[in-house]
N, CA and C atoms as an extended XYZ file, in Angstrom:
252
Properties=species:S:1:pos:R:3:atomname:S:1:resname:S:1:resid:I:1 pbc="F F F"
N       111.728       59.032        7.816 N   MET     1
C       112.859       58.654        8.996 CA  MET     1
C       112.848       59.750        9.991 C   MET     1
N       113.078       59.261       11.277 N   SER     2
C       112.994       60.310       12.180 CA  SER     2
C       114.435       60.633       12.409 C   SER     2
N       114.721       61.867       13.155 N   THR     3
C       116.177       62.229       13.381 CA  THR     3
C       116.785       61.252       13.922 C   THR     3
N       116.161       60.841       15.014 N   LEU     4
C       116.782       59.368       16.060 CA  LEU     4
C       117.279       58.308       15.218 C   LEU     4
N       116.543       57.982       14.198 N   GLU     5
C       116.835       56.765       13.169 CA  GLU     5
C       118.095       57.407       12.629 C   GLU     5
N       118.400       58.645       11.953 N   ILE     6
C       119.524       59.018       11.149 CA  ILE     6
C       120.698       59.217       12.105 C   ILE     6
N       120.462       59.837       13.374 N   VAL     7
C       121.604       59.754       14.300 CA  VAL     7
C       122.030       58.312       14.758 C   VAL     7
N       121.057       57.403       14.849 N   ALA     8
C       121.386       56.045       15.053 CA  ALA     8
C       122.318       55.456       13.837 C   ALA     8
N       121.700       55.562       12.766 N   GLY     9
C       122.602       55.302       11.460 CA  GLY     9
C       123.732       55.703       11.399 C   GLY     9
N       124.091       57.025       11.619 N   ILE    10
C       125.393       57.552       11.779 CA  ILE    10
C       126.127       56.785       12.625 C   ILE    10
N       125.562       56.692       13.796 N   ILE    11
C       126.855       56.087       14.990 CA  ILE    11
C       126.926       54.556       14.444 C   ILE    11
N       125.890       53.959       13.776 N   LEU    12
C       126.328       52.547       13.539 CA  LEU    12
C       127.349       52.499       12.574 C   LEU    12
N       127.616       53.192       11.803 N   ILE    13
C       128.384       53.657       10.302 CA  ILE    13
C       129.732       53.869       11.094 C   ILE    13
N       129.981       54.802       11.992 N   LEU    14
C       131.009       55.228       12.586 CA  LEU    14
C       131.651       53.910       13.463 C   LEU    14
N       130.616       53.469       14.287 N   CYS    15
C       131.558       51.956       14.789 CA  CYS    15
C       131.715       51.164       13.930 C   CYS    15
N       131.149       50.784       12.923 N   SER    16
C       131.620       49.713       11.831 CA  SER    16
C       132.919       50.245       11.276 C   SER    16
N       133.117       51.257       10.948 N   VAL    17
C       134.375       51.742       10.623 CA  VAL    17
C       135.591       51.894       11.551 C   VAL    17
N       135.008       52.256       12.641 N   ILE    18
C       136.134       51.814       13.879 CA  ILE    18
C       136.415       50.421       14.053 C   ILE    18
N       135.512       49.600       14.043 N   ILE    19
C       136.004       48.170       14.446 CA  ILE    19
C       136.701       47.582       13.054 C   ILE    19
N       136.502       48.014       11.876 N   ILE    20
C       137.585       47.735       10.654 CA  ILE    20
C       138.857       48.061       10.951 C   ILE    20
N       139.007       49.264       11.357 N   LEU    21
C       140.275       50.030       11.486 CA  LEU    21
C       141.004       49.398       12.851 C   LEU    21
N       140.267       48.971       13.553 N   VAL    22
C       140.857       48.728       14.961 CA  VAL    22
C       141.330       47.166       14.596 C   VAL    22
N       140.645       46.306       14.191 N   VAL    23
C       141.096       45.218       13.673 CA  VAL    23
C       142.292       45.043       12.583 C   VAL    23
N       142.322       46.121       11.797 N   LEU    24
C       143.242       45.595       10.934 CA  LEU    24
C       144.608       46.509       11.844 C   LEU    24
N       144.426       47.290       12.771 N   ALA    25
C       145.566       47.610       13.379 CA  ALA    25
C       146.315       46.648       14.334 C   ALA    25
N       145.426       45.515       14.876 N   GLN    26
C       145.972       44.459       15.522 CA  GLN    26
C       146.919       43.766       15.209 C   GLN    26
N       147.762       42.945       15.736 N   ASP    27
C       148.846       42.186       15.416 CA  ASP    27
C       148.151       40.865       15.366 C   ASP    27
N       148.798       40.102       14.498 N   THR    28
C       148.423       38.505       14.322 CA  THR    28
C       148.577       37.832       15.346 C   THR    28
N       147.773       37.104       15.879 N   LYS    29
C       148.224       35.906       17.201 CA  LYS    29
C       149.049       34.678       16.574 C   LYS    29
N       149.747       34.720       15.573 N   ASP    30
C       150.279       33.428       15.080 CA  ASP    30
C       151.627       33.772       15.525 C   ASP    30
N       152.265       32.452       16.288 N   ASP    31
C       153.482       32.306       16.950 CA  ASP    31
C       154.640       31.888       15.837 C   ASP    31
N       154.038       31.295       14.881 N   GLY    32
C       155.027       30.880       13.530 CA  GLY    32
C       156.075       29.873       14.177 C   GLY    32
N       157.337       30.147       14.022 N   LEU    33
C       158.714       29.136       14.227 CA  LEU    33
C       158.952       28.976       15.811 C   LEU    33
N       158.429       29.960       16.626 N   THR    34
C       158.760       29.878       17.804 CA  THR    34
C       157.668       28.733       18.551 C   THR    34
N       156.712       28.593       18.068 N   SER    35
C       155.468       27.636       18.763 CA  SER    35
C       156.059       26.313       18.152 C   SER    35
N       156.625       26.088       17.090 N   ALA    36
C       156.999       24.545       16.683 CA  ALA    36
C       158.626       24.192       17.524 C   ALA    36
N       159.260       25.087       17.679 N   ILE    37
C       160.678       25.021       18.624 CA  ILE    37
C       160.303       24.626       20.035 C   ILE    37
N       159.367       25.629       20.330 N   GLY    38
C       159.188       25.702       21.903 CA  GLY    38
C       158.033       25.195       22.120 C   GLY    38
N       157.463       24.450       21.485 N   GLY    39
C       156.188       23.917       21.840 CA  GLY    39
C       154.738       24.601       22.288 C   GLY    39
N       155.017       25.665       21.709 N   GLY    40
C       153.956       26.640       21.955 CA  GLY    40
C       153.799       27.423       23.227 C   GLY    40
N       154.514       27.146       24.233 N   TYR    41
C       154.649       27.987       25.318 CA  TYR    41
C       155.645       28.573       25.522 C   TYR    41
N       155.449       29.978       25.645 N   ASN    42
C       156.466       30.821       25.628 CA  ASN    42
C       156.460       31.747       26.673 C   ASN    42
N       156.665       31.727       27.964 N   GLU    43
C       156.468       32.518       28.876 CA  GLU    43
C       157.574       33.718       28.939 C   GLU    43
N       157.106       34.795       28.945 N   SER    44
C       157.798       35.898       28.947 CA  SER    44
C       157.140       37.216       30.157 C   SER    44
N       158.041       38.173       30.052 N   PHE    45
C       157.352       39.505       30.376 CA  PHE    45
C       156.164       39.809       29.606 C   PHE    45
N       156.278       39.934       28.353 N   TYR    46
C       155.128       40.440       27.774 CA  TYR    46
C       153.947       39.404       27.723 C   TYR    46
N       154.115       38.133       27.804 N   GLU    47
C       153.069       37.615       28.064 CA  GLU    47
C       152.433       37.518       29.318 C   GLU    47
N       153.191       37.873       30.326 N   ASN    48
C       152.585       38.036       31.699 CA  ASN    48
C       151.715       39.233       31.972 C   ASN    48
N       152.232       40.326       31.026 N   ASN    49
C       151.615       41.560       31.252 CA  ASN    49
C       150.660       42.053       29.911 C   ASN    49
N       150.009       40.871       29.390 N   MET    50
C       149.298       41.254       28.159 CA  MET    50
C       148.072       42.003       28.574 C   MET    50
N       147.535       42.359       29.471 N   SER    51
C       146.416       43.336       29.602 CA  SER    51
C       146.784       44.752       29.332 C   SER    51
N       148.079       44.964       29.665 N   ARG    52
C       148.563       46.448       29.534 CA  ARG    52
C       149.187       46.563       27.985 C   ARG    52
N       149.064       45.587       27.225 N   THR    53
C       149.678       46.014       25.895 CA  THR    53
C       148.747       46.884       25.016 C   THR    53
N       149.213       47.114       23.730 N   LYS    54
C       148.545       47.676       22.671 CA  LYS    54
C       147.554       46.899       22.393 C   LYS    54
N       147.593       45.564       21.880 N   ASP    55
C       146.732       44.921       21.398 CA  ASP    55
C       145.519       44.461       22.310 C   ASP    55
N       145.928       44.476       23.668 N   ALA    56
C       144.889       44.040       24.546 CA  ALA    56
C       144.000       45.613       24.514 C   ALA    56
N       144.396       46.576       24.509 N   LYS    57
C       143.679       47.896       24.475 CA  LYS    57
C       142.884       47.760       23.183 C   LYS    57
N       143.299       47.350       22.211 N   LEU    58
C       142.546       47.527       20.868 CA  LEU    58
C       141.656       46.580       20.764 C   LEU    58
N       141.926       45.198       21.481 N   SER    59
C       140.666       44.340       21.560 CA  SER    59
C       139.550       44.632       22.489 C   SER    59
N       140.064       45.338       23.552 N   ARG    60
C       138.997       45.783       24.455 CA  ARG    60
C       138.050       46.843       23.424 C   ARG    60
N       138.517       47.805       22.742 N   PHE    61
C       137.947       48.795       22.049 CA  PHE    61
C       137.028       48.167       21.044 C   PHE    61
N       137.648       46.953       20.263 N   THR    62
C       136.752       46.298       19.496 CA  THR    62
C       135.450       45.810       20.268 C   THR    62
N       135.458       45.022       21.491 N   LYS    63
C       134.459       44.595       22.142 CA  LYS    63
C       133.367       45.695       22.323 C   LYS    63
N       134.124       46.834       22.653 N   VAL    64
C       133.187       47.946       23.179 CA  VAL    64
C       132.308       48.558       21.963 C   VAL    64
N       132.922       48.525       20.787 N   ALA    65
C       132.487       48.921       19.802 CA  ALA    65
C       131.285       48.074       19.133 C   ALA    65
N       131.493       46.887       19.049 N   ALA    66
C       130.821       45.575       18.912 CA  ALA    66
C       129.398       45.764       19.806 C   ALA    66
N       129.677       45.883       20.943 N   ALA    67
C       128.530       45.907       21.808 CA  ALA    67
C       127.623       47.290       21.766 C   ALA    67
N       128.358       48.459       21.349 N   LEU    68
C       127.617       49.605       20.869 CA  LEU    68
C       126.613       49.144       19.705 C   LEU    68
N       127.307       48.752       18.759 N   ILE    69
C       126.361       48.226       17.414 CA  ILE    69
C       125.258       47.328       17.871 C   ILE    69
N       125.492       46.395       18.741 N   PHE    70
C       124.462       45.772       19.188 CA  PHE    70
C       123.499       46.198       19.875 C   PHE    70
N       123.739       47.015       20.605 N   ILE    71
C       122.902       47.855       21.620 CA  ILE    71
C       121.891       48.627       20.614 C   ILE    71
N       122.528       49.501       19.933 N   ILE    72
C       121.953       50.587       19.066 CA  ILE    72
C       120.958       49.862       18.062 C   ILE    72
N       121.361       48.829       17.690 N   THR    73
C       120.477       48.289       16.822 CA  THR    73
C       119.256       47.599       17.221 C   THR    73
N       119.525       46.984       18.433 N   LEU    74
C       118.536       46.558       19.130 CA  LEU    74
C       117.423       47.303       19.559 C   LEU    74
N       118.124       48.644       20.148 N   ALA    75
C       117.172       49.733       20.773 CA  ALA    75
C       116.264       50.445       19.697 C   ALA    75
N       117.128       50.541       18.253 N   MET    76
C       116.325       51.191       16.878 CA  MET    76
C       115.279       50.204       16.759 C   MET    76
N       115.469       48.942       16.518 N   ASN    77
C       114.351       47.862       16.272 CA  ASN    77
C       113.156       48.030       17.187 C   ASN    77
N       113.490       48.189       18.386 N   VAL    78
C       112.448       48.351       19.475 CA  VAL    78
C       111.623       49.596       19.203 C   VAL    78
N       112.292       50.415       18.931 N   ILE    79
C       111.747       51.884       18.984 CA  ILE    79
C       110.830       51.957       17.500 C   ILE    79
N       111.436       51.530       16.675 N   VAL    80
C       110.758       51.570       15.339 CA  VAL    80
C       109.525       50.849       15.453 C   VAL    80
N       109.680       49.310       15.963 N   ASN    81
C       108.381       48.560       16.149 CA  ASN    81
C       107.346       49.152       17.192 C   ASN    81
N       107.672       49.906       18.109 N   LEU    82
C       106.779       50.433       18.831 CA  LEU    82
C       106.061       51.666       18.405 C   LEU    82
N       106.460       52.206       17.442 N   LYS    83
C       105.619       53.505       16.697 CA  LYS    83
C       104.569       52.811       15.902 C   LYS    83
N       104.999       51.424       15.214 N   LYS    84
C       103.942       50.967       14.233 CA  LYS    84
C       102.709       50.632       14.932 C   LYS    84
């Protein structure tokens, strides 16, 4: 195993743990009784500014970490196969 493979493996493990923690920190999207009474449509200040909320930031962070895992895994497979 080369140093590059070890570093990439450590980064993959860290990204995986980060994704787990970020997903656990997010609130559920379940509207519960509100959607049953109001028909599922609840327009409020919170709804209009969804991109600035904590959940939106966590969601973006999850997407970035998942993209990193995908890119690093793909790159390491290409590098290892080129060495053969």
